[in-house]
Backbone as CSV, one residue per row, in Angstrom:
resi,resn,N_x,N_y,N_z,CA_x,CA_y,CA_z,C_x,C_y,C_z
1,UNK,0.850,-1.186,0.000,0.000,0.000,0.000,0.894,1.248,0.000
2,UNK,0.530,2.220,-0.806,1.294,3.463,-0.856,1.070,4.258,0.419
3,UNK,2.147,4.808,0.952,2.049,5.644,2.147,2.776,6.954,1.905
4,UNK,2.303,7.974,2.572,2.928,9.293,2.453,3.890,9.565,3.606
5,UNK,3.554,9.063,4.788,4.402,9.228,5.965,4.392,7.929,6.758
6,UNK,5.395,7.783,7.631,5.478,6.592,8.463,5.782,7.002,9.897
7,UNK,5.167,6.300,10.836,5.409,6.512,12.256,5.908,5.205,12.847
8,UNK,7.120,5.220,13.379,7.695,4.038,14.015,7.532,4.178,15.524
9,UNK,6.577,3.443,16.073,6.318,3.476,17.516,6.701,2.146,18.160
10,UNK,7.568,1.388,17.507,7.992,0.092,18.042,8.751,0.303,19.350
11,UNK,8.465,-0.563,20.308,9.144,-0.495,21.602,8.484,0.446,22.595
12,UNK,7.498,1.193,22.157,6.808,2.136,23.041,5.527,1.504,23.565
13,UNK,5.198,1.831,24.803,4.001,1.280,25.436,2.970,2.378,25.634
14,UNK,1.717,1.940,25.776,0.589,2.837,25.985,0.893,3.813,27.132
15,UNK,0.660,5.095,26.931,-0.084,5.747,25.862,0.801,6.360,24.775
16,UNK,2.099,6.091,24.805,3.030,6.766,23.896,2.712,6.602,22.404
17,UNK,2.374,5.394,21.898,2.089,5.301,20.460,0.963,6.231,20.009
18,UNK,-0.106,6.329,20.788,-1.228,7.182,20.394,-0.861,8.660,20.557
19,UNK,-0.057,8.981,21.551,0.385,10.373,21.703,1.225,10.789,20.503
20,UNK,2.136,9.929,20.067,2.943,10.228,18.879,2.070,10.294,17.629
21,UNK,1.094,9.414,17.547,0.178,9.417,16.407,-0.576,10.740,16.332
22,UNK,-1.037,11.212,17.467,-1.785,12.472,17.496,-0.932,13.627,16.965
23,UNK,0.352,13.628,17.295,1.259,14.674,16.786,1.547,14.487,15.295
24,UNK,1.748,13.226,14.876,2.151,12.936,13.493,1.057,13.259,12.486
25,UNK,-0.211,13.039,12.854,-1.282,13.276,11.880,-1.386,14.756,11.513
26,UNK,-0.821,15.621,12.310,-0.814,17.049,11.973,0.050,17.327,10.752
27,UNK,0.978,16.402,10.443,1.844,16.546,9.275,1.176,16.052,7.994
28,UNK,0.041,15.368,8.116,-0.655,14.827,6.948,-1.536,15.873,6.284
29,UNK,-1.553,15.843,4.980,-2.513,16.622,4.205,-3.760,15.767,4.023
30,UNK,-4.914,16.375,3.795,-6.120,15.582,3.553,-5.908,14.573,2.422
31,UNK,-6.333,13.331,2.671,-6.193,12.275,1.677,-4.900,11.494,1.762
32,UNK,-3.940,11.953,2.553,-2.674,11.244,2.661,-2.791,10.067,3.624
33,UNK,-1.898,9.086,3.427,-1.914,7.846,4.205,-0.672,7.784,5.095
34,UNK,-0.908,7.390,6.338,0.156,7.213,7.325,0.262,5.739,7.677
35,UNK,1.473,5.211,7.630,1.748,3.833,8.052,2.305,3.893,9.466
36,UNK,1.750,3.082,10.353,2.170,3.062,11.753,2.718,1.686,12.078
37,UNK,3.900,1.652,12.676,4.522,0.414,13.129,4.543,0.433,14.651
38,UNK,4.060,-0.620,15.284,3.998,-0.656,16.742,4.222,-2.079,17.237
39,UNK,4.619,-2.193,18.499,4.776,-3.497,19.132,3.874,-3.641,20.358
40,UNK,3.200,-2.596,20.747,2.312,-2.632,21.909,0.962,-3.209,21.493
41,UNK,0.555,-4.357,22.070,-0.726,-4.956,21.710,-1.932,-4.045,21.967
42,UNK,-1.817,-3.088,22.853,-2.953,-2.195,23.117,-3.277,-1.319,21.914
43,UNK,-2.370,-1.219,20.948,-2.663,-0.430,19.748,-3.786,-1.061,18.932
44,UNK,-4.018,-2.375,19.108,-5.115,-3.019,18.379,-6.461,-2.465,18.826
45,UNK,-6.507,-1.914,20.002,-7.715,-1.263,20.516,-7.638,0.250,20.308
46,UNK,-6.474,0.818,20.607,-6.332,2.275,20.639,-6.366,2.934,19.265
47,UNK,-5.720,2.357,18.279,-5.664,3.000,16.960,-7.025,2.987,16.261
48,UNK,-7.775,1.878,16.276,-9.129,1.954,15.703,-10.018,2.986,16.415
49,UNK,-9.903,3.088,17.726,-10.692,4.090,18.458,-10.255,5.499,18.103
50,UNK,-8.939,5.712,17.949,-8.412,7.008,17.519,-9.051,7.396,16.189
51,UNK,-9.060,6.463,15.251,-9.629,6.733,13.922,-11.120,7.033,14.016
52,UNK,-11.828,6.256,14.813,-13.269,6.452,14.950,-13.582,7.829,15.527
53,UNK,-12.902,8.225,16.573,-13.198,9.486,17.239,-12.779,10.706,16.431
54,UNK,-11.689,10.579,15.651,-11.183,11.740,14.914,-11.523,11.714,13.430
55,UNK,-12.264,10.693,12.986,-12.738,10.670,11.605,-11.720,10.205,10.583
56,UNK,-10.658,9.545,11.015,-9.681,8.995,10.086,-10.171,7.634,9.601
57,UNK,-9.753,7.246,8.402,-10.093,5.932,7.867,-8.984,4.947,8.210
58,UNK,-9.334,3.863,8.875,-8.389,2.781,9.102,-8.461,1.891,7.865
59,UNK,-7.480,2.037,6.989,-7.505,1.343,5.703,-7.188,-0.135,5.832
60,UNK,-6.240,-0.452,6.730,-5.829,-1.843,6.904,-5.032,-1.957,8.188
61,UNK,-5.011,-3.160,8.725,-4.148,-3.469,9.862,-3.679,-4.904,9.699
62,UNK,-2.435,-5.141,10.077,-1.841,-6.463,9.957,-0.952,-6.719,11.167
63,UNK,-0.738,-7.984,11.448,0.214,-8.364,12.480,1.239,-9.279,11.863
64,UNK,2.499,-8.985,12.142,3.601,-9.812,11.672,4.477,-10.119,12.881
65,UNK,4.322,-11.299,13.447,5.041,-11.626,14.675,4.568,-10.718,15.797
66,UNK,5.507,-10.020,16.420,5.182,-9.096,17.512,4.919,-7.677,17.020
67,UNK,4.917,-7.472,15.710,4.741,-6.132,15.154,3.328,-5.952,14.599
68,UNK,2.747,-4.820,14.937,1.431,-4.438,14.439,1.620,-3.306,13.438
69,UNK,0.946,-3.408,12.305,1.091,-2.419,11.240,-0.297,-1.900,10.886
70,UNK,-0.404,-0.583,10.785,-1.676,0.065,10.479,-1.466,1.074,9.360
71,UNK,-2.498,1.251,8.548,-2.518,2.286,7.533,-3.767,3.114,7.781
72,UNK,-3.582,4.396,8.030,-4.733,5.270,8.241,-4.675,6.421,7.247
73,UNK,-5.851,6.910,6.894,-5.953,7.983,5.905,-6.655,9.179,6.532
74,UNK,-6.048,10.344,6.332,-6.657,11.573,6.804,-7.836,11.910,5.890
75,UNK,-8.976,12.254,6.476,-10.149,12.530,5.634,-9.908,13.726,4.707
76,UNK,-10.585,13.674,3.557,-10.528,14.776,2.610,-11.205,15.991,3.241
77,UNK,-10.690,17.137,2.939,-11.251,18.378,3.516,-12.631,18.678,2.964
């Protein structure tokens, strides 16, 4: 999947991945996609809720071993 920006939150525990995500999405333009890499299992709950509350599209999520990968899209203006 094409991404415009990437956030590496591997090794960080709740609430740090979501705090970094909140800062990083400010760098996105409407319609751009952010790839998030994390190792904290709580992101499986936190990132979908982040998207739901702030109107971002969770395009996909995958798990590869201990790594969780998410693609979110900033809504069009």
